[in-house]
C-alpha positions in Angstrom: 228.7 -18.4 180.1 232.3 -19.8 180.1 234.6 -17.3 181.9 237.6 -15.7 180.2 240.7 -16.9 181.9 243.8 -14.8 182.7 245.5 -13.5 179.6 248.7 -15.4 178.8 252.1 -13.9 178.4 253.2 -13.2 174.9 256.0 -15.8 175.2 253.5 -18.6 176.0 251.3 -17.3 173.2 254.0 -17.6 170.6 254.9 -21.1 171.9 251.3 -22.1 171.7 251.1 -21.1 168.0 254.3 -22.9 167.2 253.2 -26.1 168.8 249.7 -26.0 167.5 251.0 -25.5 164.0 252.7 -28.9 164.3 249.2 -30.5 164.7 250.3 -32.4 167.7 247.0 -34.1 168.9 245.9 -35.9 171.9 247.3 -35.4 175.4 250.3 -33.5 174.0 247.9 -30.9 172.6 246.4 -30.4 176.0 249.7 -29.2 177.4 249.7 -26.3 174.9 247.9 -23.2 176.1 246.0 -21.2 173.5 246.9 -17.6 172.8 245.3 -14.7 174.5 243.3 -13.9 171.4 242.1 -17.5 171.2 241.1 -17.4 174.9 239.1 -14.2 174.4 237.4 -15.4 171.3 236.5 -18.7 172.9 235.1 -17.1 176.1 231.7 -16.6 174.7 231.4 -19.6 172.4 228.7 -22.2 173.0 229.5 -25.9 173.5 228.5 -28.7 171.1 227.7 -32.3 171.7 227.1 -34.3 168.5 225.7 -37.8 168.8 226.0 -39.8 165.6 224.3 -43.2 165.3 225.2 -45.7 162.6 222.5 -46.9 160.2 219.6 -45.5 162.2 216.3 -45.3 160.3 213.7 -42.8 161.3 211.2 -45.4 162.3 213.3 -46.2 165.4 212.9 -42.7 167.0 209.8 -43.8 168.8 211.9 -46.2 170.9 214.2 -43.4 172.2 212.5 -41.4 175.0 215.5 -39.2 175.7 215.6 -38.2 172.0 211.9 -37.5 172.1 212.6 -35.1 175.0 215.2 -33.4 172.8 212.5 -33.0 170.1 210.1 -31.4 172.6 212.8 -29.0 173.6 214.4 -28.4 170.2 213.9 -28.6 166.5 213.4 -31.7 164.3 214.3 -31.6 160.7 211.9 -33.8 158.9 213.6 -33.7 155.5 217.2 -34.2 156.5 218.9 -36.1 153.7 222.4 -37.6 153.6 224.7 -37.0 150.5 225.4 -40.8 150.3 223.6 -43.5 152.1 226.8 -45.3 153.1 228.9 -44.9 156.2 232.3 -43.5 155.1 231.2 -41.2 152.3 228.5 -39.7 154.6 230.9 -39.2 157.5 233.4 -37.6 155.2 230.7 -35.1 154.2 229.9 -34.5 157.8 233.5 -33.7 158.7 234.1 -31.3 155.8 230.7 -30.0 154.7 231.4 -31.2 151.1 229.6 -33.5 148.8 231.3 -36.9 148.1 232.4 -35.8 144.6 234.4 -33.1 146.3 235.8 -35.1 149.2 236.8 -37.9 146.8 235.4 -40.5 149.3 232.7 -42.5 147.5 232.9 -45.9 149.2 234.0 -47.6 152.4 237.0 -49.2 150.8 239.2 -49.1 147.7 241.0 -46.2 146.0 238.0 -43.8 146.4 236.9 -45.1 149.8 237.6 -45.3 153.5 240.0 -43.7 155.8 242.8 -44.0 153.3 241.1 -41.9 150.7 240.0 -39.2 153.2 243.5 -39.1 154.7 245.4 -39.2 151.3 243.2 -36.5 149.9 244.2 -34.2 152.7 240.7 -33.8 154.0 241.7 -34.1 157.6 243.3 -30.7 157.5 240.0 -28.9 156.9 237.3 -30.3 159.1 235.0 -28.7 161.7 237.5 -30.1 164.3 240.5 -28.1 162.9 238.3 -25.0 162.6 237.0 -25.2 166.2 240.4 -26.1 167.6 241.9 -23.0 166.0 239.3 -21.0 168.0 240.4 -22.4 171.4 237.9 -25.2 171.7 238.6 -28.5 173.3 237.6 -31.1 170.8 237.0 -34.8 171.3 236.3 -37.6 168.9 234.9 -40.8 170.5 233.8 -44.0 168.9 233.8 -44.8 165.2 235.8 -42.7 162.9 236.1 -43.8 159.2 236.0 -47.3 157.8 239.5 -48.7 157.5 241.0 -46.7 160.4 243.1 -49.0 162.5 244.2 -47.9 166.0 247.2 -50.2 165.9 248.5 -49.0 162.5 251.3 -46.4 162.1 250.3 -43.4 160.0 252.5 -40.4 159.4 254.8 -41.6 162.1 252.1 -41.9 164.8 250.8 -45.1 166.4 248.0 -44.8 167.1 247.4 -42.1 164.5 245.4 -39.0 165.7 244.3 -36.6 163.0 244.8 -32.8 163.3 242.2 -30.9 165.1 241.4 -33.3 168.0 242.5 -32.5 171.5 241.2 -35.9 172.7 240.9 -39.0 170.7 239.1 -42.1 171.9 238.5 -44.1 168.7 237.9 -47.8 168.0 238.7 -49.5 164.7 235.9 -52.0 164.8 233.4 -52.0 167.7 230.4 -53.4 166.0 230.3 -56.5 168.3 230.2 -54.3 171.4 232.9 -56.1 173.3 236.6 -57.3 172.9 237.9 -54.2 171.1 241.0 -51.9 171.2 240.5 -48.2 171.7 243.1 -45.6 170.7 243.1 -43.2 173.7 245.2 -40.4 172.2 248.6 -42.1 171.5 248.0 -45.2 173.7 246.0 -48.4 173.2 243.4 -49.5 175.7 242.0 -53.0 175.6 238.5 -53.9 176.6 237.1 -57.4 177.2 233.7 -59.0 177.4 232.4 -57.9 180.8 229.2 -55.8 181.0 231.3 -52.8 182.0 233.2 -53.1 178.7 230.1 -52.5 176.5 231.3 -50.0 174.0 228.5 -47.5 174.2 228.7 -47.4 178.0 232.5 -46.9 177.9 232.1 -44.0 175.4 229.3 -42.5 177.5 231.6 -42.3 180.6 234.5 -40.9 178.6 232.1 -38.3 177.1 230.9 -37.1 180.5 234.4 -37.0 181.8 235.5 -34.9 178.9 232.6 -32.4 179.5 233.6 -32.1 183.2 237.2 -31.6 182.4 236.4 -28.9 179.8 234.2 -27.0 182.1 236.8 -27.2 184.9 239.3 -25.7 182.5 236.8 -22.9 181.6 237.0 -23.8 177.9 234.3 -24.4 175.3 234.1 -27.9 173.9 233.0 -29.9 170.9 232.4 -33.5 171.6 231.5 -36.0 168.9 230.2 -39.4 170.1 230.0 -41.7 167.0 228.4 -44.9 168.0 228.4 -48.3 166.3 224.8 -49.2 166.7 222.2 -49.9 165.4 224.6 -51.1 162.6 224.7 -54.9 162.4 225.1 -57.1 164.3 223.2 -54.6 166.5 224.5 -55.9 169.8 222.5 -54.5 172.7 223.9 -53.9 176.1 223.3 -57.0 178.3 220.7 -55.2 180.3 218.6 -54.5 177.1 218.8 -57.8 175.3 215.3 -58.8 176.3 213.7 -55.4 175.6 210.7 -55.1 173.3 209.6 -58.8 173.3 207.7 -59.6 170.1 208.5 -56.4 168.4 208.3 -56.6 164.6 209.5 -54.5 161.8 207.0 -51.9 160.5 204.8 -53.0 157.6 204.7 -49.8 155.6 203.0 -49.8 152.2 206.5 -50.4 150.7 207.1 -53.5 152.7 207.5 -56.5 150.4 206.4 -54.5 147.4 208.1 -53.3 144.2 207.6 -49.9 142.6 205.9 -50.0 139.3 208.4 -49.6 136.5 211.2 -50.5 139.0 214.8 -49.9 137.8 216.5 -53.0 136.3 218.6 -53.8 139.3 215.4 -54.0 141.5 212.8 -55.3 139.1 212.0 -59.0 139.3 212.9 -59.5 142.9 210.8 -62.2 144.5 208.5 -61.6 147.4 210.0 -62.1 150.9 209.7 -65.6 152.3 208.3 -66.1 155.8 211.8 -67.0 156.9 213.2 -63.8 155.6 210.4 -61.9 157.3 211.2 -63.6 160.6 214.8 -62.6 160.2 213.8 -59.0 159.4 211.7 -58.8 162.5 214.5 -60.1 164.7 216.9 -57.6 163.2 214.5 -54.7 163.8 214.0 -55.8 167.4 217.8 -55.9 168.0 218.2 -52.5 166.4 215.7 -51.0 168.8 217.4 -52.8 171.7 220.9 -51.6 170.8 219.7 -48.0 170.7 218.6 -48.1 174.4 222.2 -47.6 175.6 222.6 -44.6 173.3 219.4 -43.1 174.6 220.6 -43.7 178.2 223.9 -42.0 177.2 222.1 -38.9 176.0 220.2 -38.7 179.3 223.4 -39.2 181.3 225.2 -36.5 179.3 222.4 -34.0 179.9 222.6 -34.7 183.6 226.3 -34.0 183.4 225.7 -30.8 181.6 223.2 -29.6 184.2 225.5 -30.6 187.1 228.3 -28.7 185.5 226.2 -25.6 185.0 226.5 -25.5 181.2 223.3 -27.1 180.0 221.9 -23.7 178.8 225.2 -23.1 176.8 225.3 -26.4 175.0 223.9 -27.5 171.6 223.0 -31.2 171.4 222.8 -32.5 167.9 221.4 -36.0 167.3 221.5 -37.7 163.9 222.6 -40.7 161.8 225.1 -41.2 159.0 222.5 -43.0 156.8 219.2 -44.8 157.0 218.3 -48.4 156.5 215.7 -50.6 154.8 214.3 -53.8 156.3 211.8 -55.4 153.9 210.9 -52.3 151.9 210.9 -52.9 148.2 211.5 -56.6 148.8 215.0 -55.8 150.0 216.3 -57.4 153.2 218.7 -55.6 155.5 220.7 -52.8 153.8 221.0 -49.2 152.5 222.7 -47.4 149.6 219.5 -46.8 147.6 218.0 -43.4 146.9 214.8 -44.3 148.6 213.8 -42.3 151.6 214.3 -45.3 153.8 218.0 -45.0 153.2 218.7 -41.3 152.7 216.1 -39.5 154.9 217.3 -39.8 158.5 216.7 -38.3 161.9 218.2 -34.9 162.8 217.3 -33.2 166.1 218.9 -30.1 167.5 218.4 -28.6 171.0 220.3 -25.8 172.6 220.6 -22.0 173.1 218.0 -20.1 171.2 216.7 -23.2 169.3 212.9 -23.1 168.8 211.3 -25.7 171.0 208.9 -28.4 169.8 209.3 -27.3 166.2 209.5 -29.4 163.0 211.2 -27.9 160.0 210.8 -29.4 156.5 213.7 -27.4 155.1 215.8 -29.4 152.6 218.9 -29.8 154.9 221.8 -32.2 154.4 224.7 -33.7 156.2 226.9 -31.2 154.3 225.3 -28.5 156.6 226.6 -29.9 159.9 230.3 -28.7 159.5 229.4 -25.1 158.7 226.9 -25.1 161.5 229.4 -26.2 164.1 232.0 -23.7 162.7 229.5 -20.8 162.9 228.6 -21.8 166.5 232.3 -21.6 167.3 232.9 -18.3 165.6 235.1 -19.9 162.9 235.1 -18.8 159.3 233.5 -21.1 156.8 235.7 -21.7 153.7 234.3 -20.9 150.3 235.1 -24.6 149.4 232.4 -25.8 151.8 229.3 -27.0 149.9 226.9 -26.7 152.8 225.3 -23.9 154.8 224.9 -23.2 158.5 221.6 -24.3 160.0 221.6 -21.5 162.6 219.2 -19.3 160.7 216.7 -22.2 160.8 217.2 -23.1 164.5 215.7 -19.9 166.0 212.3 -20.5 164.3 213.2 -18.5 161.2 211.6 -19.1 157.9 213.0 -21.6 155.5 211.6 -19.9 152.4 215.0 -19.0 151.0 216.7 -22.3 152.0 217.9 -24.7 149.2 215.2 -26.6 147.5 217.1 -29.7 146.4 219.7 -32.0 147.9 222.2 -34.2 146.0 222.6 -37.9 146.6 225.6 -39.8 145.1 226.3 -43.5 145.0 229.1 -45.6 143.6 228.5 -49.3 143.2 230.5 -51.4 145.6 231.8 -54.8 144.8 231.7 -57.4 147.5 234.7 -57.2 149.9 235.4 -59.0 153.1 236.8 -55.8 154.5 233.6 -53.8 154.0 230.9 -54.5 156.6 228.2 -53.1 154.3 229.2 -55.1 151.2 230.7 -58.3 152.5 228.5 -60.7 150.6 225.5 -60.7 153.0 222.0 -59.4 152.4 223.0 -55.8 151.5 222.6 -54.9 147.8 224.7 -52.2 146.2 222.8 -50.6 143.3 224.6 -49.5 140.1 226.2 -46.0 140.1 223.6 -43.2 140.3 223.1 -39.6 141.1 219.8 -38.4 142.6 218.1 -35.1 143.5 215.6 -34.9 146.3 213.2 -32.0 146.9 210.2 -31.7 149.2 208.0 -32.8 146.3 209.9 -35.4 144.3 213.0 -37.7 144.0 214.7 -37.9 140.7 217.4 -40.6 140.0 219.7 -41.1 137.0 221.7 -44.3 136.7 224.9 -44.5 134.7 223.2 -47.1 132.6 220.6 -44.5 131.5 217.8 -45.8 133.7 215.7 -43.2 135.5 213.4 -42.9 138.4 210.9 -40.2 139.4 208.7 -40.4 142.5 206.1 -37.7 143.3 206.5 -37.5 147.1 203.2 -35.6 147.5 201.0 -38.2 145.9 203.3 -41.2 146.5 205.2 -40.7 149.7 206.3 -44.4 149.9 207.8 -44.2 146.4 205.9 -47.0 144.8 205.2 -45.6 141.4 208.2 -44.7 139.1 206.7 -42.0 136.8 209.9 -41.2 134.9 208.5 -42.6 131.6 205.4 -40.3 131.9 207.4 -37.1 132.1 207.7 -34.9 129.0 211.0 -34.6 127.2 211.2 -31.0 128.3 210.6 -31.9 131.9 213.2 -34.7 131.8 215.7 -32.3 130.2 215.2 -29.7 132.9 215.6 -32.4 135.6 218.8 -33.6 134.0 220.2 -30.1 133.8 219.4 -29.4 137.4 220.9 -32.7 138.6 224.0 -32.1 136.5 224.6 -28.7 138.1 224.4 -30.3 141.5 226.6 -33.2 140.7 229.3 -30.8 139.4 228.9 -28.1 142.0 231.7 -27.0 144.3 231.7 -24.6 147.3 229.5 -21.5 147.1 227.9 -22.5 143.8 226.3 -25.5 145.4 223.9 -23.1 147.0 222.6 -21.8 143.7 222.7 -25.3 142.2 220.4 -26.4 145.1 217.7 -24.0 143.8 216.6 -25.7 140.6 
């Protein structure tokens, strides 16, 4: 357990409060000592490492042995669903614990998208980072922040800009290619080239381990988020992994190259995949698996660092993804943004103090639950504005009988934009606006156009038979009312809305 340090004098405590109130981040924040009360409160807090992949589908877990070790030692959530199957809206929900309709971030770009929307809406003032920082935690954000964040841009008088709540900031504006990028290290810019040592995941791995070691040496609890750029396209693997998995092909599930019966208008009529398209899909899948090897190695290295530092038993490790990905399912090439499980149901593995080992939970959990979980671990109060709930009651093997029964999924159609890596005119298809409700037994979707989808997940787990037109008027009315309550919910009433 992290030891309580010597209590500070009242003068230093007052100075710490004044400086912390100015939200000075980065290295400057590290010069500010927390108050005696903060030190005492933080002394018994557990550490958190959150590893967030980008566009990782569940069918890639089998290629990550270190994550499989986490599964054996922790709990896997088999029905973890994201609130929006697109990078920036999902990450905004992760930071705040709120659905997209409450964060105001519904896209990667535009007036309701990206870093600008999150920043302009004032969301950065109320994240798990600000909550934990107020409790004496050292907090570090490393890797990918929000779409549109530019390390070289001046925001609020800072260049690089560092949001409140973070005591260390190692963030890259665009690291998808793996090399030749600029990294904002607190308020300084670091440039990386094209040598193997510059590979972005490896650089972040070393920074993460150094942050852990420094935090332990300072006798302070820590929260470290490592947000990686892979397996998002172009899925650049580390040079050492570029020949891994020779001949690997994308899975051919029953949904591969098939359309659902009574498919919605935007999907109906799509032609079968050509052999050339299938070959391209197989190559993409192989590169995605290759690119995850560096992340898997990073997890192993971090766990070695935790053990060496003597805090392995005091640290939660959370592994997940911001959204899923389809590759050939429903005759769609590479992409996401749909309400199909390929895109919204993603990996979530948690290991750490008191977490039930080797357990799989089918509780209907969501990315809105991560922020309140982190805050509860750190002893921070969870605001009534937060839509999600802490997962801690589920992590010790407790029953999920009283957990929410339905999760909300929101989507805003995105026009093609050269500044949006997920809607830049490539293969990805952005469906029309929709809201969806997913339970353990069905997925129900309503499009703004009036089209509907209903998939019985018990008899049709691959979502190949849209049965919306077979439901009675009464059943459709009940589904509509339940979905409406979810799409309009806010804060505490989202819990009751999640029990249709």
